[in-house]
N, CA, C and O atoms as a GROMACS GRO file, in nm:
protein
  608
    1MET      N    1   0.084  -0.118   0.000
    1MET     CA    2   0.000   0.000   0.000
    1MET      C    3   0.089   0.125   0.000
    1MET      O    4   0.187   0.133   0.074
    2ASN      N    5   0.053   0.221  -0.083
    2ASN     CA    6   0.127   0.346  -0.092
    2ASN      C    7   0.067   0.446   0.009
    2ASN      O    8  -0.036   0.508  -0.018
    3TYR      N    9   0.133   0.459   0.124
    3TYR     CA   10   0.081   0.546   0.229
    3TYR      C   11   0.080   0.693   0.189
    3TYR      O   12  -0.006   0.769   0.233
    4SER      N   13   0.175   0.733   0.106
    4SER     CA   14   0.176   0.871   0.058
    4SER      C   15   0.050   0.901  -0.022
    4SER      O   16  -0.008   1.010  -0.010
    5LEU      N   17   0.007   0.805  -0.102
    5LEU     CA   18  -0.114   0.823  -0.182
    5LEU      C   19  -0.239   0.828  -0.094
    5LEU      O   20  -0.332   0.904  -0.120
    6VAL      N   21  -0.240   0.745   0.010
    6VAL     CA   22  -0.353   0.746   0.105
    6VAL      C   23  -0.361   0.882   0.175
    6VAL      O   24  -0.469   0.940   0.187
    7ILE      N   25  -0.247   0.933   0.220
    7ILE     CA   26  -0.244   1.064   0.287
    7ILE      C   27  -0.286   1.174   0.190
    7ILE      O   28  -0.363   1.263   0.226
    8HIS      N   29  -0.235   1.167   0.067
    8HIS     CA   30  -0.271   1.267  -0.035
    8HIS      C   31  -0.422   1.265  -0.061
    8HIS      O   32  -0.484   1.370  -0.076
    9ASN      N   33  -0.478   1.146  -0.066
    9ASN     CA   34  -0.622   1.133  -0.088
    9ASN      C   35  -0.702   1.190   0.029
    9ASN      O   36  -0.799   1.263   0.007
   10LEU      N   37  -0.662   1.159   0.150
   10LEU     CA   38  -0.736   1.208   0.267
   10LEU      C   39  -0.720   1.359   0.284
   10LEU      O   40  -0.813   1.428   0.324
   11LEU      N   41  -0.601   1.410   0.254
   11LEU     CA   42  -0.578   1.554   0.263
   11LEU      C   43  -0.665   1.632   0.164
   11LEU      O   44  -0.699   1.748   0.187
   12ARG      N   45  -0.700   1.567   0.053
   12ARG     CA   46  -0.789   1.632  -0.045
   12ARG      C   47  -0.915   1.680   0.024
   12ARG      O   48  -0.962   1.791  -0.001
   13TRP      N   49  -0.970   1.597   0.112
   13TRP     CA   50  -1.094   1.631   0.180
   13TRP      C   51  -1.074   1.745   0.279
   13TRP      O   52  -1.163   1.828   0.296
   14VAL      N   53  -0.960   1.748   0.343
   14VAL     CA   54  -0.929   1.858   0.435
   14VAL      C   55  -0.921   1.990   0.357
   14VAL      O   56  -0.978   2.091   0.398
   15VAL      N   57  -0.850   1.987   0.244
   15VAL     CA   58  -0.839   2.105   0.158
   15VAL      C   59  -0.977   2.151   0.112
   15VAL      O   60  -1.009   2.269   0.118
   16LEU      N   61  -1.058   2.057   0.066
   16LEU     CA   62  -1.192   2.093   0.017
   16LEU      C   63  -1.281   2.149   0.128
   16LEU      O   64  -1.353   2.246   0.106
   17ILE      N   65  -1.275   2.090   0.245
   17ILE     CA   66  -1.357   2.139   0.356
   17ILE      C   67  -1.318   2.282   0.392
   17ILE      O   68  -1.404   2.370   0.402
   18PHE      N   69  -1.188   2.306   0.411
   18PHE     CA   70  -1.144   2.442   0.447
   18PHE      C   71  -1.166   2.540   0.332
   18PHE      O   72  -1.202   2.656   0.355
   19GLY      N   73  -1.146   2.495   0.209
   19GLY     CA   74  -1.165   2.583   0.093
   19GLY      C   75  -1.309   2.624   0.075
   19GLY      O   76  -1.339   2.742   0.057
   20VAL      N   77  -1.399   2.527   0.079
   20VAL     CA   78  -1.542   2.558   0.065
   20VAL      C   79  -1.588   2.645   0.182
   20VAL      O   80  -1.663   2.741   0.162
   21TRP      N   81  -1.545   2.612   0.300
   21TRP     CA   82  -1.582   2.689   0.419
   21TRP      C   83  -1.535   2.834   0.406
   21TRP      O   84  -1.611   2.927   0.434
   22ALA      N   85  -1.410   2.854   0.364
   22ALA     CA   86  -1.355   2.990   0.351
   22ALA      C   87  -1.428   3.070   0.244
   22ALA      O   88  -1.457   3.188   0.264
   23VAL      N   89  -1.459   3.006   0.132
   23VAL     CA   90  -1.527   3.077   0.023
   23VAL      C   91  -1.671   3.112   0.063
   23VAL      O   92  -1.716   3.224   0.038
   24ILE      N   93  -1.742   3.018   0.124
   24ILE     CA   94  -1.880   3.046   0.167
   24ILE      C   95  -1.881   3.154   0.275
   24ILE      O   96  -1.966   3.244   0.273
   25ALA      N   97  -1.789   3.146   0.369
   25ALA     CA   98  -1.781   3.248   0.475
   25ALA      C   99  -1.754   3.385   0.415
   25ALA      O  100  -1.814   3.485   0.456
   26ALA      N  101  -1.664   3.392   0.317
   26ALA     CA  102  -1.632   3.519   0.252
   26ALA      C  103  -1.752   3.572   0.174
   26ALA      O  104  -1.779   3.692   0.175
   27LEU      N  105  -1.824   3.483   0.107
   27LEU     CA  106  -1.943   3.524   0.031
   27LEU      C  107  -2.047   3.587   0.124
   27LEU      O  108  -2.099   3.695   0.095
   28PHE      N  109  -2.077   3.520   0.233
   28PHE     CA  110  -2.175   3.574   0.328
   28PHE      C  111  -2.125   3.703   0.392
   28PHE      O  112  -2.204   3.794   0.420
   29ALA      N  113  -1.995   3.712   0.415
   29ALA     CA  114  -1.939   3.834   0.474
   29ALA      C  115  -1.948   3.952   0.378
   29ALA      O  116  -1.974   4.064   0.419
   30VAL      N  117  -1.925   3.925   0.249
   30VAL     CA  118  -1.938   4.031   0.148
   30VAL      C  119  -2.083   4.077   0.141
   30VAL      O  120  -2.110   4.197   0.138
   31ILE      N  121  -2.175   3.982   0.138
   31ILE     CA  122  -2.318   4.016   0.129
   31ILE      C  123  -2.363   4.096   0.251
   31ILE      O  124  -2.435   4.195   0.238
   32SER      N  125  -2.321   4.052   0.369
   32SER     CA  126  -2.367   4.118   0.492
   32SER      C  127  -2.278   4.236   0.534
   32SER      O  128  -2.310   4.308   0.628
   33LYS      N  129  -2.167   4.254   0.463
   33LYS     CA  130  -2.072   4.363   0.492
   33LYS      C  131  -2.025   4.359   0.639
   33LYS      O  132  -2.015   4.462   0.705
   34ARG      N  133  -1.996   4.240   0.685
   34ARG     CA  134  -1.952   4.228   0.825
   34ARG      C  135  -1.801   4.248   0.835
   34ARG      O  136  -1.729   4.242   0.735
   35GLU      N  137  -1.756   4.271   0.954
   35GLU     CA  138  -1.613   4.295   0.978
   35GLU      C  139  -1.532   4.168   0.954
   35GLU      O  140  -1.584   4.057   0.961
   36TYR      N  141  -1.404   4.187   0.926
   36TYR     CA  142  -1.312   4.076   0.908
   36TYR      C  143  -1.262   4.036   1.046
   36TYR      O  144  -1.195   4.114   1.114
   37LYS      N  145  -1.296   3.916   1.087
   37LYS     CA  146  -1.269   3.871   1.223
   37LYS      C  147  -1.144   3.784   1.228
   37LYS      O  148  -1.092   3.740   1.125
   38ASN      N  149  -1.097   3.760   1.348
   38ASN     CA  150  -0.984   3.670   1.369
   38ASN      C  151  -1.017   3.530   1.318
   38ASN      O  152  -0.928   3.459   1.269
   39SER      N  153  -1.142   3.489   1.329
   39SER     CA  154  -1.183   3.356   1.280
   39SER      C  155  -1.170   3.347   1.128
   39SER      O  156  -1.139   3.241   1.074
   40ASP      N  157  -1.193   3.458   1.057
   40ASP     CA  158  -1.173   3.460   0.911
   40ASP      C  159  -1.026   3.441   0.878
   40ASP      O  160  -0.990   3.368   0.786
   41ASN      N  161  -0.941   3.509   0.954
   41ASN     CA  162  -0.797   3.497   0.933
   41ASN      C  163  -0.750   3.354   0.959
   41ASN      O  164  -0.670   3.299   0.882
   42LYS      N  165  -0.798   3.294   1.067
   42LYS     CA  166  -0.760   3.157   1.100
   42LYS      C  167  -0.809   3.058   0.994
   42LYS      O  168  -0.738   2.965   0.957
   43LEU      N  169  -0.930   3.079   0.946
   43LEU     CA  170  -0.984   2.991   0.843
   43LEU      C  171  -0.899   2.998   0.716
   43LEU      O  172  -0.870   2.894   0.656
   44SER      N  173  -0.860   3.118   0.676
   44SER     CA  174  -0.775   3.129   0.557
   44SER      C  175  -0.638   3.067   0.582
   44SER      O  176  -0.578   3.010   0.491
   45LEU      N  177  -0.588   3.079   0.704
   45LEU     CA  178  -0.461   3.017   0.739
   45LEU      C  179  -0.471   2.864   0.733
   45LEU      O  180  -0.381   2.799   0.680
   46PHE      N  181  -0.578   2.808   0.785
   46PHE     CA  182  -0.597   2.662   0.781
   46PHE      C  183  -0.610   2.613   0.637
   46PHE      O  184  -0.558   2.506   0.603
   47PHE      N  185  -0.680   2.689   0.554
   47PHE     CA  186  -0.690   2.652   0.412
   47PHE      C  187  -0.552   2.654   0.347
   47PHE      O  188  -0.517   2.561   0.274
   48MET      N  189  -0.475   2.758   0.374
   48MET     CA  190  -0.341   2.767   0.317
   48MET      C  191  -0.251   2.653   0.366
   48MET      O  192  -0.180   2.592   0.286
   49ILE      N  193  -0.253   2.625   0.494
   49ILE     CA  194  -0.170   2.518   0.549
   49ILE      C  195  -0.210   2.382   0.492
   49ILE      O  196  -0.123   2.301   0.460
   50SER      N  197  -0.339   2.358   0.479
   50SER     CA  198  -0.383   2.230   0.421
   50SER      C  199  -0.338   2.220   0.275
   50SER      O  200  -0.302   2.112   0.229
   51CYS      N  201  -0.341   2.331   0.203
   51CYS     CA  202  -0.290   2.331   0.064
   51CYS      C  203  -0.139   2.306   0.062
   51CYS      O  204  -0.090   2.235  -0.026
   52ASP      N  205  -0.067   2.364   0.157
   52ASP     CA  206   0.078   2.341   0.165
   52ASP      C  207   0.110   2.194   0.188
   52ASP      O  208   0.196   2.136   0.121
   53LEU      N  209   0.039   2.133   0.282
   53LEU     CA  210   0.061   1.991   0.311
   53LEU      C  211   0.025   1.904   0.191
   53LEU      O  212   0.094   1.807   0.159
   54GLN      N  213  -0.084   1.939   0.125
   54GLN     CA  214  -0.128   1.864   0.007
   54GLN      C  215  -0.024   1.875  -0.105
   54GLN      O  216   0.007   1.775  -0.170
   55LEU      N  217   0.028   1.994  -0.127
   55LEU     CA  218   0.131   2.013  -0.229
   55LEU      C  219   0.255   1.932  -0.195
   55LEU      O  220   0.314   1.868  -0.283
   56LEU      N  221   0.296   1.934  -0.070
   56LEU     CA  222   0.412   1.856  -0.027
   56LEU      C  223   0.391   1.708  -0.055
   56LEU      O  224   0.480   1.642  -0.110
   57MET      N  225   0.275   1.654  -0.019
   57MET     CA  226   0.248   1.513  -0.045
   57MET      C  227   0.242   1.486  -0.196
   57MET      O  228   0.290   1.382  -0.242
   58GLY      N  229   0.184   1.577  -0.271
   58GLY     CA  230   0.178   1.561  -0.415
   58GLY      C  231   0.316   1.558  -0.479
   58GLY      O  232   0.342   1.480  -0.570
   59MET      N  233   0.405   1.644  -0.431
   59MET     CA  234   0.541   1.647  -0.486
   59MET      C  235   0.618   1.520  -0.449
   59MET      O  236   0.696   1.469  -0.529
   60ILE      N  237   0.596   1.472  -0.328
   60ILE     CA  238   0.658   1.344  -0.289
   60ILE      C  239   0.611   1.234  -0.382
   60ILE      O  240   0.691   1.154  -0.432
   61LEU      N  241   0.480   1.228  -0.406
   61LEU     CA  242   0.425   1.127  -0.497
   61LEU      C  243   0.480   1.143  -0.639
   61LEU      O  244   0.516   1.044  -0.703
   62TYR      N  245   0.487   1.265  -0.685
   62TYR     CA  246   0.531   1.291  -0.823
   62TYR      C  247   0.677   1.249  -0.843
   62TYR      O  248   0.709   1.179  -0.939
   63PHE      N  249   0.764   1.291  -0.753
   63PHE     CA  250   0.907   1.268  -0.773
   63PHE      C  251   0.954   1.130  -0.727
   63PHE      O  252   1.064   1.088  -0.764
   64THR      N  253   0.874   1.060  -0.649
   64THR     CA  254   0.913   0.924  -0.609
   64THR      C  255   0.831   0.818  -0.681
   64THR      O  256   0.856   0.698  -0.667
   65GLY      N  257   0.733   0.862  -0.758
   65GLY     CA  258   0.645   0.767  -0.826
   65GLY      C  259   0.677   0.753  -0.973
   65GLY      O  260   0.782   0.796  -1.021
   66MET      N  261   0.584   0.691  -1.042
   66MET     CA  262   0.606   0.659  -1.183
   66MET      C  263   0.594   0.780  -1.275
   66MET      O  264   0.648   0.777  -1.386
   67TRP      N  265   0.524   0.886  -1.233
   67TRP     CA  266   0.500   0.998  -1.325
   67TRP      C  267   0.628   1.067  -1.365
   67TRP      O  268   0.648   1.099  -1.482
   68PHE      N  269   0.715   1.090  -1.270
   68PHE     CA  270   0.842   1.156  -1.301
   68PHE      C  271   0.927   1.066  -1.391
   68PHE      O  272   0.993   1.114  -1.483
   69ASP      N  273   0.926   0.935  -1.364
   69ASP     CA  274   1.000   0.841  -1.449
   69ASP      C  275   0.945   0.841  -1.591
   69ASP      O  276   1.022   0.839  -1.687
   70ARG      N  277   0.813   0.844  -1.605
   70ARG     CA  278   0.751   0.847  -1.738
   70ARG      C  279   0.790   0.974  -1.814
   70ARG      O  280   0.817   0.968  -1.934
   71VAL      N  281   0.793   1.086  -1.746
   71VAL     CA  282   0.831   1.213  -1.810
   71VAL      C  283   0.976   1.206  -1.854
   71VAL      O  284   1.009   1.250  -1.965
   72ARG      N  285   1.063   1.154  -1.771
   72ARG     CA  286   1.205   1.144  -1.808
   72ARG      C  287   1.227   1.048  -1.924
   72ARG      O  288   1.317   1.069  -2.005
   73GLU      N  289   1.145   0.944  -1.933
   73GLU     CA  290   1.159   0.848  -2.043
   73GLU      C  291   1.119   0.908  -2.177
   73GLU      O  292   1.175   0.871  -2.280
   74GLY      N  293   1.024   0.997  -2.176
   74GLY     CA  294   0.982   1.058  -2.302
   74GLY      C  295   0.854   1.136  -2.287
   74GLY      O  296   0.745   1.078  -2.274
   75MET      N  297   0.866   1.265  -2.289
   75MET     CA  298   0.750   1.352  -2.271
   75MET      C  299   0.651   1.337  -2.386
   75MET      O  300   0.531   1.349  -2.365
   76ALA      N  301   0.699   1.311  -2.505
   76ALA     CA  302   0.611   1.299  -2.622
   76ALA      C  303   0.511   1.185  -2.602
   76ALA      O  304   0.393   1.199  -2.635
   77GLU      N  305   0.556   1.074  -2.548
   77GLU     CA  306   0.468   0.960  -2.524
   77GLU      C  307   0.367   0.991  -2.415
   77GLU      O  308   0.250   0.953  -2.424
   78VAL      N  309   0.411   1.059  -2.312
   78VAL     CA  310   0.321   1.097  -2.203
   78VAL      C  311   0.210   1.188  -2.256
   78VAL      O  312   0.094   1.172  -2.220
   79MET      N  313   0.246   1.281  -2.342
   79MET     CA  314   0.149   1.379  -2.394
   79MET      C  315   0.046   1.314  -2.486
   79MET      O  316  -0.063   1.368  -2.504
   80LYS      N  317   0.078   1.200  -2.544
   80LYS     CA  318  -0.016   1.130  -2.633
   80LYS      C  319  -0.125   1.057  -2.557
   80LYS      O  320  -0.232   1.031  -2.612
   81ASN      N  321  -0.099   1.024  -2.432
   81ASN     CA  322  -0.193   0.948  -2.350
   81ASN      C  323  -0.265   1.043  -2.255
   81ASN      O  324  -0.202   1.099  -2.165
   82PRO      N  325  -0.397   1.062  -2.273
   82PRO     CA  326  -0.470   1.160  -2.189
   82PRO      C  327  -0.460   1.133  -2.039
   82PRO      O  328  -0.448   1.227  -1.961
   83GLY      N  329  -0.463   1.009  -1.999
   83GLY     CA  330  -0.454   0.976  -1.857
   83GLY      C  331  -0.318   1.009  -1.799
   83GLY      O  332  -0.307   1.068  -1.692
   84GLU      N  333  -0.213   0.971  -1.872
   84GLU     CA  334  -0.078   1.002  -1.826
   84GLU      C  335  -0.051   1.152  -1.829
   84GLU      O  336   0.011   1.206  -1.738
   85ARG      N  337  -0.098   1.219  -1.934
   85ARG     CA  338  -0.079   1.363  -1.946
   85ARG      C  339  -0.146   1.436  -1.830
   85ARG      O  340  -0.092   1.532  -1.775
   86PHE      N  341  -0.265   1.388  -1.793
   86PHE     CA  342  -0.336   1.453  -1.683
   86PHE      C  343  -0.251   1.453  -1.556
   86PHE      O  344  -0.231   1.558  -1.495
   87PHE      N  345  -0.201   1.336  -1.515
   87PHE     CA  346  -0.128   1.328  -1.389
   87PHE      C  347   0.013   1.385  -1.399
   87PHE      O  348   0.062   1.448  -1.305
   88ALA      N  349   0.079   1.364  -1.512
   88ALA     CA  350   0.218   1.409  -1.526
   88ALA      C  351   0.229   1.559  -1.548
   88ALA      O  352   0.328   1.620  -1.510
   89VAL      N  353   0.127   1.619  -1.610
   89VAL     CA  354   0.138   1.761  -1.647
   89VAL      C  355   0.021   1.844  -1.592
   89VAL      O  356   0.041   1.935  -1.512
   90GLU      N  357  -0.100   1.812  -1.636
   90GLU     CA  358  -0.215   1.899  -1.609
   90GLU      C  359  -0.246   1.910  -1.459
   90GLU      O  360  -0.257   2.019  -1.405
   91HIS      N  361  -0.260   1.796  -1.394
   91HIS     CA  362  -0.293   1.794  -1.251
   91HIS      C  363  -0.185   1.867  -1.171
   91HIS      O  364  -0.215   1.954  -1.089
   92ALA      N  365  -0.060   1.832  -1.197
   92ALA     CA  366   0.051   1.891  -1.122
   92ALA      C  367   0.059   2.042  -1.144
   92ALA      O  368   0.069   2.118  -1.047
   93LEU      N  369   0.056   2.085  -1.268
   93LEU     CA  370   0.069   2.228  -1.299
   93LEU      C  371  -0.047   2.310  -1.244
   93LEU      O  372  -0.026   2.415  -1.184
   94MET      N  373  -0.168   2.264  -1.266
   94MET     CA  374  -0.284   2.341  -1.222
   94MET      C  375  -0.297   2.345  -1.070
   94MET      O  376  -0.342   2.445  -1.014
   95MET      N  377  -0.258   2.237  -1.004
   95MET     CA  378  -0.263   2.239  -0.857
   95MET      C  379  -0.158   2.334  -0.800
   95MET      O  380  -0.182   2.398  -0.698
   96ILE      N  381  -0.044   2.344  -0.866
   96ILE     CA  382   0.057   2.442  -0.823
   96ILE      C  383   0.004   2.584  -0.843
   96ILE      O  384   0.025   2.671  -0.759
   97ILE      N  385  -0.065   2.607  -0.954
   97ILE     CA  386  -0.125   2.739  -0.978
   97ILE      C  387  -0.230   2.770  -0.871
   97ILE      O  388  -0.236   2.882  -0.820
   98ALA      N  389  -0.312   2.672  -0.836
   98ALA     CA  390  -0.412   2.692  -0.730
   98ALA      C  391  -0.344   2.723  -0.597
   98ALA      O  392  -0.387   2.812  -0.524
   99TRP      N  393  -0.238   2.651  -0.567
   99TRP     CA  394  -0.160   2.674  -0.444
   99TRP      C  395  -0.106   2.817  -0.442
   99TRP      O  396  -0.112   2.885  -0.340
  100MET      N  397  -0.054   2.862  -0.556
  100MET     CA  398  -0.002   2.999  -0.566
  100MET      C  399  -0.113   3.102  -0.543
  100MET      O  400  -0.092   3.202  -0.475
  101LEU      N  401  -0.230   3.077  -0.600
  101LEU     CA  402  -0.344   3.169  -0.581
  101LEU      C  403  -0.383   3.180  -0.434
  101LEU      O  404  -0.417   3.288  -0.386
  102VAL      N  405  -0.378   3.068  -0.363
  102VAL     CA  406  -0.411   3.071  -0.220
  102VAL      C  407  -0.309   3.157  -0.145
  102VAL      O  408  -0.347   3.239  -0.061
  103HIS      N  409  -0.181   3.140  -0.176
  103HIS     CA  410  -0.078   3.219  -0.108
  103HIS      C  411  -0.084   3.367  -0.146
  103HIS      O  412  -0.075   3.453  -0.059
  104VAL      N  413  -0.100   3.395  -0.274
  104VAL     CA  414  -0.113   3.535  -0.318
  104VAL      C  415  -0.239   3.596  -0.257
  104VAL      O  416  -0.237   3.710  -0.210
  105GLY      N  417  -0.347   3.521  -0.259
  105GLY     CA  418  -0.472   3.570  -0.202
  105GLY      C  419  -0.460   3.604  -0.055
  105GLY      O  420  -0.507   3.709  -0.011
  106ARG      N  421  -0.396   3.517   0.019
  106ARG     CA  422  -0.380   3.544   0.163
  106ARG      C  423  -0.296   3.669   0.186
  106ARG      O  424  -0.325   3.748   0.275
  107THR      N  425  -0.192   3.687   0.105
  107THR     CA  426  -0.110   3.808   0.115
  107THR      C  427  -0.190   3.932   0.079
  107THR      O  428  -0.180   4.035   0.147
  108MET      N  429  -0.270   3.922  -0.027
  108MET     CA  430  -0.352   4.036  -0.069
  108MET      C  431  -0.457   4.071   0.036
  108MET      O  432  -0.490   4.188   0.056
  109VAL      N  433  -0.509   3.970   0.102
  109VAL     CA  434  -0.607   3.994   0.209
  109VAL      C  435  -0.541   4.072   0.323
  109VAL      O  436  -0.599   4.166   0.377
  110LYS      N  437  -0.421   4.033   0.360
  110LYS     CA  438  -0.349   4.102   0.468
  110LYS      C  439  -0.323   4.248   0.433
  110LYS      O  440  -0.323   4.334   0.521
  111LYS      N  441  -0.301   4.275   0.305
  111LYS     CA  442  -0.268   4.411   0.261
  111LYS      C  443  -0.391   4.498   0.237
  111LYS      O  444  -0.378   4.619   0.216
  112ALA      N  445  -0.507   4.440   0.238
  112ALA     CA  446  -0.630   4.516   0.212
  112ALA      C  447  -0.655   4.616   0.325
  112ALA      O  448  -0.624   4.590   0.442
  113ASP      N  449  -0.710   4.731   0.288
  113ASP     CA  450  -0.732   4.839   0.385
  113ASP      C  451  -0.863   4.825   0.462
  113ASP      O  452  -0.871   4.863   0.579
  114THR      N  453  -0.964   4.770   0.398
  114THR     CA  454  -1.095   4.761   0.463
  114THR      C  455  -1.138   4.616   0.479
  114THR      O  456  -1.086   4.526   0.412
  115ASP      N  457  -1.233   4.594   0.567
  115ASP     CA  458  -1.286   4.460   0.589
  115ASP      C  459  -1.356   4.407   0.464
  115ASP      O  460  -1.344   4.290   0.430
  116VAL      N  461  -1.428   4.495   0.395
  116VAL     CA  462  -1.498   4.454   0.273
  116VAL      C  463  -1.397   4.408   0.168
  116VAL      O  464  -1.419   4.306   0.101
  117GLN      N  465  -1.286   4.482   0.153
  117GLN     CA  466  -1.182   4.441   0.059
  117GLN      C  467  -1.124   4.305   0.098
  117GLN      O  468  -1.098   4.221   0.011
  118LYS      N  469  -1.102   4.284   0.225
  118LYS     CA  470  -1.047   4.156   0.272
  118LYS      C  471  -1.138   4.040   0.234
  118LYS      O  472  -1.092   3.938   0.183
  119HIS      N  473  -1.267   4.056   0.258
  119HIS     CA  474  -1.361   3.950   0.224
  119HIS      C  475  -1.371   3.929   0.073
  119HIS      O  476  -1.378   3.816   0.026
  120LYS      N  477  -1.372   4.038  -0.003
  120LYS     CA  478  -1.380   4.027  -0.149
  120LYS      C  479  -1.257   3.957  -0.205
  120LYS      O  480  -1.268   3.872  -0.294
  121ARG      N  481  -1.140   3.992  -0.154
  121ARG     CA  482  -1.017   3.928  -0.201
  121ARG      C  483  -1.014   3.780  -0.163
  121ARG      O  484  -0.969   3.696  -0.242
  122THR      N  485  -1.060   3.750  -0.044
  122THR     CA  486  -1.070   3.609  -0.005
  122THR      C  487  -1.162   3.535  -0.101
  122THR      O  488  -1.128   3.427  -0.149
  123LEU      N  489  -1.276   3.593  -0.128
  123LEU     CA  490  -1.373   3.531  -0.218
  123LEU      C  491  -1.315   3.510  -0.358
  123LEU      O  492  -1.331   3.403  -0.416
  124ILE      N  493  -1.248   3.609  -0.411
  124ILE     CA  494  -1.195   3.600  -0.548
  124ILE      C  495  -1.079   3.501  -0.556
  124ILE      O  496  -1.085   3.407  -0.634
  125TYR      N  497  -0.975   3.522  -0.476
  125TYR     CA  498  -0.856   3.437  -0.487
  125TYR      C  499  -0.884   3.293  -0.445
  125TYR      O  500  -0.848   3.199  -0.515
  126PHE      N  501  -0.948   3.276  -0.331
  126PHE     CA  502  -0.977   3.141  -0.284
  126PHE      C  503  -1.083   3.074  -0.371
  126PHE      O  504  -1.078   2.953  -0.394
  127GLY      N  505  -1.178   3.153  -0.421
  127GLY     CA  506  -1.280   3.098  -0.509
  127GLY      C  507  -1.222   3.043  -0.638
  127GLY      O  508  -1.256   2.933  -0.680
  128ILE      N  509  -1.132   3.119  -0.700
  128ILE     CA  510  -1.068   3.072  -0.824
  128ILE      C  511  -0.981   2.951  -0.794
  128ILE      O  512  -0.983   2.853  -0.869
  129ALA      N  513  -0.904   2.956  -0.686
  129ALA     CA  514  -0.820   2.842  -0.648
  129ALA      C  515  -0.906   2.718  -0.625
  129ALA      O  516  -0.870   2.608  -0.669
  130LEU      N  517  -1.018   2.734  -0.556
  130LEU     CA  518  -1.106   2.620  -0.529
  130LEU      C  519  -1.165   2.562  -0.657
  130LEU      O  520  -1.176   2.441  -0.670
  131LEU      N  521  -1.202   2.647  -0.750
  131LEU     CA  522  -1.253   2.598  -0.879
  131LEU      C  523  -1.147   2.517  -0.953
  131LEU      O  524  -1.178   2.413  -1.011
  132ILE      N  525  -1.024   2.564  -0.952
  132ILE     CA  526  -0.915   2.491  -1.016
  132ILE      C  527  -0.895   2.357  -0.947
  132ILE      O  528  -0.881   2.254  -1.013
  133ILE      N  529  -0.893   2.358  -0.815
  133ILE     CA  530  -0.876   2.234  -0.739
  133ILE      C  531  -0.986   2.134  -0.773
  133ILE      O  532  -0.958   2.017  -0.800
  134LEU      N  533  -1.110   2.180  -0.772
  134LEU     CA  534  -1.222   2.091  -0.804
  134LEU      C  535  -1.212   2.035  -0.945
  134LEU      O  536  -1.245   1.919  -0.968
  135ALA      N  537  -1.168   2.117  -1.039
  135ALA     CA  538  -1.155   2.073  -1.178
  135ALA      C  539  -1.042   1.973  -1.197
  135ALA      O  540  -1.047   1.890  -1.288
  136MET      N  541  -0.940   1.981  -1.115
  136MET     CA  542  -0.821   1.897  -1.134
  136MET      C  543  -0.817   1.774  -1.045
  136MET      O  544  -0.720   1.698  -1.050
  137ILE      N  545  -0.918   1.753  -0.965
  137ILE     CA  546  -0.925   1.630  -0.885
  137ILE      C  547  -0.970   1.516  -0.976
  137ILE      O  548  -1.064   1.533  -1.054
  138PRO      N  549  -0.904   1.402  -0.969
  138PRO     CA  550  -0.944   1.287  -1.052
  138PRO      C  551  -1.067   1.216  -0.994
  138PRO      O  552  -1.055   1.107  -0.939
  139TRP      N  553  -1.182   1.277  -1.008
  139TRP     CA  554  -1.306   1.224  -0.953
  139TRP      C  555  -1.341   1.089  -1.017
  139TRP      O  556  -1.299   1.063  -1.130
  140PRO      N  557  -1.416   1.004  -0.948
  140PRO     CA  558  -1.451   0.871  -1.001
  140PRO      C  559  -1.530   0.875  -1.132
  140PRO      O  560  -1.525   0.778  -1.208
  141PHE      N  561  -1.602   0.982  -1.160
  141PHE     CA  562  -1.682   0.990  -1.282
  141PHE      C  563  -1.601   1.032  -1.405
  141PHE      O  564  -1.655   1.037  -1.515
  142ARG      N  565  -1.474   1.063  -1.388
  142ARG     CA  566  -1.390   1.104  -1.501
  142ARG      C  567  -1.319   0.980  -1.555
  142ARG      O  568  -1.221   0.934  -1.497
  143SER      N  569  -1.369   0.928  -1.664
  143SER     CA  570  -1.331   0.795  -1.712
  143SER      C  571  -1.181   0.772  -1.728
  143SER      O  572  -1.130   0.673  -1.675
  144GLU      N  573  -1.110   0.857  -1.796
  144GLU     CA  574  -0.967   0.834  -1.823
  144GLU      C  575  -0.879   0.845  -1.699
  144GLU      O  576  -0.773   0.784  -1.692
  145ILE      N  577  -0.923   0.922  -1.602
  145ILE     CA  578  -0.837   0.953  -1.488
  145ILE      C  579  -0.901   0.917  -1.354
  145ILE      O  580  -0.849   0.956  -1.248
  146ALA      N  581  -1.009   0.845  -1.356
  146ALA     CA  582  -1.088   0.817  -1.236
  146ALA      C  583  -1.005   0.754  -1.124
  146ALA      O  584  -0.925   0.664  -1.147
  147ARG      N  585  -1.027   0.806  -1.004
  147ARG     CA  586  -0.967   0.750  -0.884
  147ARG      C  587  -1.078   0.742  -0.779
  147ARG      O  588  -1.176   0.817  -0.788
  148PRO      N  589  -1.065   0.653  -0.681
  148PRO     CA  590  -1.171   0.640  -0.579
  148PRO      C  591  -1.182   0.765  -0.491
  148PRO      O  592  -1.085   0.840  -0.475
  149LEU      N  593  -1.300   0.785  -0.436
  149LEU     CA  594  -1.320   0.898  -0.345
  149LEU      C  595  -1.234   0.887  -0.220
  149LEU      O  596  -1.181   0.986  -0.171
  150PHE      N  597  -1.219   0.765  -0.169
  150PHE     CA  598  -1.139   0.741  -0.050
  150PHE      C  599  -1.046   0.624  -0.074
  150PHE      O  600  -1.088   0.519  -0.124
  151ARG      N  601  -0.920   0.642  -0.039
  151ARG     CA  602  -0.821   0.534  -0.043
  151ARG      C  603  -0.781   0.504   0.100
  151ARG      O  604  -0.725   0.588   0.170
  152ILE      N  605  -0.811   0.383   0.142
  152ILE     CA  606  -0.774   0.346   0.279
  152ILE      C  607  -0.711   0.208   0.278
  152ILE      O  608  -0.672   0.158   0.384
   0.00000   0.00000   0.00000
């Protein structure tokens, strides 16, 4: 059993829970024009930390697993196979972009002058990152790249 893959799979749910929670909280805060609280800051921090851990596990999987070997053997062959291309290139690249958006978003939130700006920036940056994450997860209904919801 590949324990790194099990951890990566379980961390997906942690990332999604904190991401959805942060985006929904920001949406309601924008609508209600409420102040930016310490709990909002902590929620964004937990989302960022969960993304950091997920990226770390993903990089361990990528560089110690077959995907990196396949890329080194021949990128042209990897690009011809949609399933291999997804994991070797698309999933990895887009998840790194989502991770960057979370970090940039958190920085932009800290630099915002007003509470409304903080909530709007949280909503925009985390919302886009969450959409990318959701699109790049190998859900069971995606035929070429399907993976189980839970690996235990």
